[in-house]
C-alpha positions in Angstrom: 79.6 120.8 99.7 82.4 123.1 99.8 85.8 122.9 101.2 87.9 126.0 100.8 91.4 125.4 99.7 93.8 127.3 101.9 97.0 127.8 99.5 97.5 128.4 96.0 97.6 125.3 94.3 101.0 124.5 92.0 100.4 121.6 90.0 102.2 118.4 91.1 102.4 115.6 88.5 101.7 112.6 90.9 98.4 110.8 91.0 97.3 109.1 94.8 94.7 106.5 94.9 92.8 106.5 98.3 90.6 104.0 99.8 87.4 105.2 101.8 88.1 108.5 100.5 84.8 110.3 101.0 84.8 110.7 104.9 86.6 111.2 108.0 90.5 111.0 107.6 90.2 109.6 104.1 88.5 112.8 103.2 90.9 115.0 105.0 93.5 113.5 103.2 92.2 114.1 100.1 91.4 117.6 101.0 94.9 118.4 102.0 96.6 116.6 98.8 94.3 118.7 96.4 95.3 121.9 98.4 98.6 120.8 97.6 97.9 120.7 93.9 98.0 116.8 93.9 95.5 114.7 91.9 93.6 112.2 93.5 91.5 108.9 92.6 89.1 108.8 95.4 87.5 105.3 96.2 84.1 105.0 97.8 81.6 102.1 98.1 77.9 103.5 98.3 77.0 107.1 98.1 77.2 108.4 94.7 75.5 111.9 95.5 77.9 112.5 98.4 81.0 111.3 96.0 80.2 113.4 92.9 79.4 116.3 95.2 82.9 116.1 96.6 84.5 115.5 93.4 82.9 118.8 92.1 84.1 120.8 95.4 87.6 119.9 94.6 88.0 121.7 91.5 88.3 120.6 87.9 90.5 118.0 87.2 91.6 117.4 90.5 89.8 114.4 91.7 88.2 111.1 89.9 86.1 108.7 91.4 86.2 105.1 91.7 83.6 103.2 92.8 84.6 99.9 94.5 84.0 97.7 97.4 87.8 97.1 98.9 86.6 94.5 101.3 86.0 91.8 98.3 89.0 90.1 97.1 87.4 89.4 93.8 87.2 93.0 92.9 91.0 93.7 92.9 91.2 93.1 89.0 88.5 95.4 88.2 90.1 98.1 90.7 93.5 97.9 89.1 91.7 97.9 85.8 89.6 101.5 86.8 92.8 103.0 88.3 94.4 103.1 84.8 91.4 104.0 83.2 91.3 107.1 85.3 94.9 108.1 85.4 98.0 106.9 83.2 99.9 106.9 86.4 99.8 106.0 90.0 102.5 107.2 92.6 100.9 106.7 95.9 98.4 104.3 97.2 96.8 105.1 100.6 94.9 102.5 102.4 92.2 104.2 104.6 89.1 102.2 104.3 88.3 100.6 107.5 85.6 98.0 108.9 84.4 99.3 112.2 83.5 96.4 114.9 83.1 97.1 118.5 82.3 93.9 119.4 83.2 91.9 122.6 85.4 88.6 122.5 82.9 86.3 123.3 80.5 87.2 120.4 82.6 87.9 117.3 81.5 85.6 114.6 83.7 83.9 112.3 82.1 86.0 109.3 82.9 89.3 111.5 86.3 88.4 111.6 86.8 87.6 107.9 84.9 90.9 107.0 87.5 92.9 109.2 90.6 91.1 108.0 89.3 91.5 104.3 89.3 95.0 104.6 92.2 95.7 106.5 94.8 92.8 105.5 93.7 90.5 102.7 92.6 93.0 100.2 95.3 95.5 100.7 97.9 92.5 100.4 96.3 91.4 97.0 95.6 94.5 95.5 99.7 95.7 96.0 100.4 92.4 94.7 98.4 93.6 91.4 99.8 96.9 91.5 103.4 95.7 92.4 104.9 96.7 88.8 102.4 99.6 88.2 103.3 101.9 91.0 106.0 104.4 89.6 109.3 104.7 91.4 110.0 106.7 93.9 106.3 106.2 95.0 104.5 106.0 98.4 102.5 103.3 100.1 100.5 104.3 103.2 98.5 102.4 105.4 96.1 104.2 107.8 96.2 101.7 111.0 95.1 102.5 114.2 96.5 103.2 117.8 94.3 99.9 118.9 96.6 98.0 116.5 99.7 98.6 119.6 97.6 99.2 122.7 94.5 96.9 123.5 91.1 98.0 124.0 88.1 96.6 126.1 86.3 95.8 123.1 87.1 94.9 119.3 90.1 92.5 119.8 89.7 91.2 116.0 89.8 94.8 115.1 92.7 95.5 116.9 94.5 92.3 115.7 93.9 93.1 112.2 95.1 96.6 112.7 98.4 95.0 114.4 98.8 92.9 111.1 99.3 96.2 108.9 102.3 96.9 110.7 103.8 93.5 109.9 102.7 93.5 106.6 104.5 96.9 106.2 107.9 95.4 107.4 107.5 92.6 105.0 106.7 94.9 101.9 109.2 97.7 102.9 112.4 95.6 101.5 110.2 94.5 98.4 109.1 97.9 97.3 112.6 99.5 98.2 114.3 98.0 95.3 112.5 100.9 93.5 112.7 103.4 95.9 108.8 103.2 97.1 108.5 103.6 100.7 105.9 101.6 102.8 104.6 103.0 105.9 101.7 103.1 108.6 100.3 105.6 110.5 98.5 104.8 113.9 96.1 107.6 114.3 94.1 107.7 118.0 90.5 108.1 118.6 89.3 110.8 116.1 85.6 112.3 116.0 85.0 111.6 112.4 82.0 109.4 113.1 83.7 106.2 112.3 83.1 104.7 115.9 79.4 105.9 116.0 
């Protein structure tokens, strides 16, 4: 795999941790950041070969890989430890990993509900609790939410509700992190042809 970088890189002493970083919006974010000379820690869950190919395509020293299932709260201590094994600093945390679930309201199971909320709400909340004092001053926390968190859709009520919860989480977290000039923001993309909804 090869992704051409459009601009001359200027090294930036900031490291960013991105969940769900090997496809779709997450991968596009990684490419843009590396293009700008910003080093990234790419989280992925399963496909080792694809992750390694992507890392190699980014150029030497620009990307590190962190394999972890970010839908399981019990993995949080290990994720935090791995971040600081790969880098001695953390400036940005970008929550992009998602759990697609276009299921009709009448057949949403409790397990399906939990899977969606664990990925989108529970793990980000408690991972930030773990990282609260480890993110550098003037850092950034960004949630890649969804327009479905603002506007209802015919299917996937539980998905939309979890994405709406990210908006409220940002509002609560923003004043907590503002004391160190760390901003907390949410982005709500519409439908994008990434394969996520296939």
